[in-house]
C-alpha angles and dihedrals in degrees: 000000000000120000110247119218128189114203114199117192141163092237142006134191139313077052112085126238142110096249089040092057091041091057091051093049092048092047093050092046091053090051089050089055092053104265124133108238132191124179125208116195142156114289114248132200112267096010124111120256090228128031141163111225105190093309096327111113108219121201116190110202123208107219128196101238097036089071089070094058113140089221109082092197101047131034122209132204113235122238090256134066109281109217095220093044092049091053094045094046089048090052092046091052090052090052099041097038094204122197091216137011119217115193139182134185135004092322084073088081091062091042093053091048091050090053098047094109098026118091096220119126115252118208118189124202113215105204095149138006099269094123094058103023126065092210094039096228102085087223112130112227111225132173089250095046139278133321135173109277117249091210139304124287124167100242094038092050093049092055092046095046092047090056090048100044099027086211128103095207093050091045095051093043095050097043094041092046097049094048095044093045096058094080090053092052094046090051101044109028115092100183142023128206112199127197091216143006089247092058089047091055092050093049092047090052101041104028106025097033112135092010099082124250098252104036135053128217089259091055097250119139115255118223118206129184132174109213115164114218092234090063091070092041091052090052092051091046090053091054091047090051091053090048092051091049090054093054097043109140113253094230091065121086119264090244118145089237110120121257120216 
Protein backbone atom coordinates (compact mmCIF):
# COMPACT_ATOMS: atom_id res chain seq x y z
CA UNK A 1 0.00 0.00 0.00
CA UNK A 2 1.35 3.43 -0.97
CA UNK A 3 2.40 5.88 1.72
CA UNK A 4 0.05 8.87 1.72
CA UNK A 5 1.51 12.32 2.38
CA UNK A 6 -0.36 15.57 2.99
CA UNK A 7 1.69 18.69 2.22
CA UNK A 8 0.37 21.88 3.86
CA UNK A 9 1.83 25.17 2.67
CA UNK A 10 1.13 28.91 2.73
CA UNK A 11 1.24 29.11 -1.07
CA UNK A 12 1.54 26.92 -4.15
CA UNK A 13 2.13 27.63 -7.87
CA UNK A 14 1.14 29.44 -9.98
CA UNK A 15 2.06 31.81 -7.14
CA UNK A 16 5.75 32.73 -7.20
CA UNK A 17 8.23 32.13 -4.38
CA UNK A 18 11.22 30.01 -3.47
CA UNK A 19 9.47 27.92 -0.80
CA UNK A 20 6.38 27.76 -3.02
CA UNK A 21 8.34 26.26 -5.89
CA UNK A 22 10.27 24.01 -3.50
CA UNK A 23 7.02 22.51 -2.21
CA UNK A 24 5.85 21.80 -5.75
CA UNK A 25 9.16 20.17 -6.72
CA UNK A 26 9.16 18.01 -3.58
CA UNK A 27 5.53 16.98 -4.10
CA UNK A 28 6.10 15.97 -7.72
CA UNK A 29 9.26 14.09 -6.84
CA UNK A 30 7.40 12.13 -4.16
CA UNK A 31 4.70 11.24 -6.71
CA UNK A 32 7.43 10.13 -9.12
CA UNK A 33 8.76 7.80 -6.43
CA UNK A 34 5.37 6.20 -5.95
CA UNK A 35 3.85 8.11 -3.03
CA UNK A 36 0.30 9.50 -2.97
CA UNK A 37 0.53 13.26 -2.39
CA UNK A 38 -2.13 15.85 -1.57
CA UNK A 39 -1.40 19.54 -1.04
CA UNK A 40 -3.48 21.87 1.14
CA UNK A 41 -2.84 25.57 0.65
CA UNK A 42 -4.47 28.97 1.06
CA UNK A 43 -7.25 29.68 -1.43
CA UNK A 44 -6.41 32.42 -3.91
CA UNK A 45 -8.61 34.66 -6.12
CA UNK A 46 -9.15 33.20 -9.58
CA UNK A 47 -7.64 29.78 -8.82
CA UNK A 48 -9.67 26.54 -8.61
CA UNK A 49 -10.49 24.99 -5.24
CA UNK A 50 -9.35 21.57 -6.52
CA UNK A 51 -6.67 20.84 -9.08
CA UNK A 52 -4.48 17.98 -10.33
CA UNK A 53 -0.89 19.11 -10.81
CA UNK A 54 0.80 16.20 -12.61
CA UNK A 55 -0.45 13.68 -10.07
CA UNK A 56 -0.37 16.02 -7.07
CA UNK A 57 -3.89 16.70 -5.81
CA UNK A 58 -4.09 20.37 -4.79
CA UNK A 59 -6.76 21.61 -2.36
CA UNK A 60 -7.07 25.40 -1.99
CA UNK A 61 -8.74 26.22 1.32
CA UNK A 62 -10.76 29.37 1.89
CA UNK A 63 -9.98 30.58 5.40
CA UNK A 64 -11.90 33.08 7.46
CA UNK A 65 -9.20 35.67 8.14
CA UNK A 66 -7.41 35.40 4.76
CA UNK A 67 -10.40 37.09 3.13
CA UNK A 68 -9.41 40.33 4.85
CA UNK A 69 -5.94 40.40 3.27
CA UNK A 70 -4.86 43.88 2.17
CA UNK A 71 -3.38 42.37 -1.01
CA UNK A 72 -6.21 41.87 -3.56
CA UNK A 73 -4.08 39.48 -5.63
CA UNK A 74 -2.67 37.22 -2.93
CA UNK A 75 -4.17 35.99 0.30
CA UNK A 76 -2.04 35.18 3.33
CA UNK A 77 -2.63 32.92 6.30
CA UNK A 78 -2.28 34.75 9.64
CA UNK A 79 0.24 33.64 12.32
CA UNK A 80 -2.60 32.10 14.37
CA UNK A 81 -4.96 29.16 13.81
CA UNK A 82 -7.74 30.24 11.45
CA UNK A 83 -11.05 28.62 12.57
CA UNK A 84 -12.30 27.87 9.05
CA UNK A 85 -8.90 26.56 7.93
CA UNK A 86 -8.58 24.34 11.02
CA UNK A 87 -11.98 22.78 10.32
CA UNK A 88 -11.31 22.29 6.60
CA UNK A 89 -7.84 20.81 7.15
CA UNK A 90 -9.33 18.49 9.78
CA UNK A 91 -11.97 17.39 7.26
CA UNK A 92 -9.35 16.94 4.53
CA UNK A 93 -7.24 14.77 6.84
CA UNK A 94 -10.29 12.61 7.55
CA UNK A 95 -10.85 12.15 3.80
CA UNK A 96 -7.24 11.69 2.69
CA UNK A 97 -6.11 9.61 5.71
CA UNK A 98 -2.43 10.58 5.33
CA UNK A 99 0.35 8.64 7.01
CA UNK A 100 2.29 11.85 7.61
CA UNK A 101 1.61 15.61 7.34
CA UNK A 102 4.39 17.93 6.14
CA UNK A 103 3.77 21.65 6.70
CA UNK A 104 5.44 24.98 6.01
CA UNK A 105 4.65 28.58 6.94
CA UNK A 106 2.02 30.26 9.07
CA UNK A 107 -0.66 27.81 7.92
CA UNK A 108 1.21 25.37 10.17
CA UNK A 109 -0.67 26.87 13.14
CA UNK A 110 -4.01 25.78 11.67
CA UNK A 111 -2.52 22.44 10.67
CA UNK A 112 -1.20 21.76 14.20
CA UNK A 113 -4.56 22.72 15.71
CA UNK A 114 -6.38 20.39 13.29
CA UNK A 115 -4.09 17.53 14.35
CA UNK A 116 -4.36 18.03 18.12
CA UNK A 117 -6.45 14.89 18.66
CA UNK A 118 -5.24 12.92 15.64
CA UNK A 119 -2.19 10.62 16.08
CA UNK A 120 -0.57 11.43 12.73
CA UNK A 121 3.06 12.65 12.70
CA UNK A 122 3.51 16.33 11.85
CA UNK A 123 6.76 17.39 10.18
CA UNK A 124 7.47 21.11 9.75
CA UNK A 125 9.88 22.54 7.19
CA UNK A 126 11.75 25.59 8.44
CA UNK A 127 12.75 27.51 5.31
CA UNK A 128 12.58 30.94 6.93
CA UNK A 129 12.04 32.39 10.42
CA UNK A 130 8.24 32.76 10.30
CA UNK A 131 7.69 30.61 13.39
CA UNK A 132 9.85 32.83 15.61
CA UNK A 133 9.82 36.19 13.80
CA UNK A 134 6.76 38.41 13.25
CA UNK A 135 8.20 39.76 9.98
CA UNK A 136 9.65 36.36 8.94
CA UNK A 137 13.13 37.69 8.01
CA UNK A 138 14.90 37.71 11.41
CA UNK A 139 16.28 41.11 10.48
CA UNK A 140 15.72 43.65 13.25
CA UNK A 141 14.32 46.94 11.93
CA UNK A 142 16.13 49.90 13.45
CA UNK A 143 15.93 53.62 12.72
CA UNK A 144 19.41 53.46 11.21
CA UNK A 145 18.72 50.34 9.13
CA UNK A 146 18.61 46.57 9.54
CA UNK A 147 20.73 44.10 11.48
CA UNK A 148 20.52 40.39 12.23
CA UNK A 149 18.20 39.87 15.20
CA UNK A 150 19.77 38.69 18.44
CA UNK A 151 16.56 36.86 19.42
CA UNK A 152 12.85 37.60 19.93
CA UNK A 153 11.46 39.56 22.90
CA UNK A 154 7.89 40.94 23.09
CA UNK A 155 8.63 44.68 23.33
CA UNK A 156 11.53 44.51 20.92
CA UNK A 157 9.43 42.57 18.36
CA UNK A 158 6.53 45.03 18.62
CA UNK A 159 8.82 47.99 17.82
CA UNK A 160 10.44 46.09 14.94
CA UNK A 161 7.15 44.86 13.45
CA UNK A 162 5.56 48.31 13.69
CA UNK A 163 8.43 49.77 11.65
CA UNK A 164 8.06 46.96 9.10
CA UNK A 165 4.26 46.87 8.72
CA UNK A 166 3.50 50.51 9.59
CA UNK A 167 0.20 49.23 10.99
CA UNK A 168 -0.76 48.70 14.63
CA UNK A 169 -3.33 45.91 13.92
CA UNK A 170 -0.87 43.96 11.73
CA UNK A 171 1.90 44.46 14.29
CA UNK A 172 -0.14 43.20 17.25
CA UNK A 173 -1.59 40.28 15.27
CA UNK A 174 1.79 39.11 13.96
CA UNK A 175 3.74 39.49 17.20
CA UNK A 176 0.96 38.08 19.37
CA UNK A 177 0.36 35.19 17.00
CA UNK A 178 3.99 34.14 16.68
CA UNK A 179 4.61 34.22 20.43
CA UNK A 180 1.35 32.46 21.37
CA UNK A 181 1.77 29.80 18.67
CA UNK A 182 5.13 28.55 19.89
CA UNK A 183 3.63 26.39 22.63
CA UNK A 184 1.33 24.73 20.09
CA UNK A 185 4.27 23.90 17.83
CA UNK A 186 6.40 22.58 20.67
CA UNK A 187 3.56 20.34 21.78
CA UNK A 188 2.33 18.96 18.45
CA UNK A 189 5.24 18.89 15.98
CA UNK A 190 7.20 15.63 15.88
CA UNK A 191 9.89 16.59 13.41
CA UNK A 192 11.67 19.60 11.93
CA UNK A 193 13.33 19.86 8.53
CA UNK A 194 15.80 22.76 8.35
CA UNK A 195 17.21 24.32 5.19
CA UNK A 196 20.58 24.90 6.92
CA UNK A 197 22.50 24.19 10.12
CA UNK A 198 22.41 27.91 10.90
CA UNK A 199 18.60 27.94 10.79
CA UNK A 200 18.56 24.83 12.97
CA UNK A 201 20.68 26.59 15.59
CA UNK A 202 18.37 29.62 15.65
CA UNK A 203 15.23 27.47 15.99
CA UNK A 204 16.81 25.39 18.75
CA UNK A 205 17.71 28.56 20.64
CA UNK A 206 14.55 30.61 20.13
CA UNK A 207 11.78 28.02 19.73
CA UNK A 208 13.00 24.92 21.53
CA UNK A 209 14.98 26.71 24.26
CA UNK A 210 14.33 25.23 27.68
CA UNK A 211 12.45 22.29 26.18
CA UNK A 212 15.42 20.14 25.25
CA UNK A 213 16.52 19.46 21.71
CA UNK A 214 15.44 15.81 21.51
CA UNK A 215 12.22 15.70 23.57
CA UNK A 216 8.93 17.60 23.56
CA UNK A 217 6.83 18.64 26.52
CA UNK A 218 4.51 15.71 25.84
CA UNK A 219 7.43 13.27 26.00
CA UNK A 220 7.49 12.41 22.30
CA UNK A 221 10.85 12.09 20.52
CA UNK A 222 11.76 15.00 18.27
CA UNK A 223 13.26 14.21 14.87
CA UNK A 224 15.52 16.86 13.27
CA UNK A 225 17.14 16.83 9.84
CA UNK A 226 19.15 19.45 7.94
CA UNK A 227 18.43 19.08 4.20
CA UNK A 228 19.47 22.06 2.05
CA UNK A 229 17.04 22.84 -0.74
CA UNK A 230 19.80 22.68 -3.36
CA UNK A 231 20.41 19.00 -2.53
CA UNK A 232 17.08 18.03 -4.10
CA UNK A 233 17.59 20.45 -6.99
CA UNK A 234 21.03 18.95 -7.69
CA UNK A 235 19.52 15.46 -7.79
CA UNK A 236 16.83 16.58 -10.24
CA UNK A 237 19.40 18.42 -12.37
CA UNK A 238 21.47 15.24 -12.58
CA UNK A 239 18.48 13.30 -13.91
CA UNK A 240 17.70 16.08 -16.40
CA UNK A 241 21.30 16.03 -17.63
CA UNK A 242 21.12 12.27 -18.24
CA UNK A 243 17.81 12.71 -20.05
CA UNK A 244 19.26 15.44 -22.27
CA UNK A 245 22.27 13.26 -23.09
CA UNK A 246 19.96 10.46 -24.18
CA UNK A 247 18.10 12.69 -26.64
CA UNK A 248 21.19 14.42 -28.09
CA UNK A 249 20.73 14.79 -31.87
CA UNK A 250 22.92 12.43 -33.88
CA UNK A 251 24.25 15.18 -36.16
CA UNK A 252 25.99 16.87 -33.21
CA UNK A 253 29.45 15.84 -32.13
CA UNK A 254 29.84 13.34 -29.30
CA UNK A 255 31.52 16.01 -27.19
CA UNK A 256 30.89 15.98 -23.48
CA UNK A 257 29.58 19.54 -23.74
CA UNK A 258 25.97 19.67 -22.54
CA UNK A 259 23.09 19.85 -24.98
CA UNK A 260 20.00 21.90 -24.09
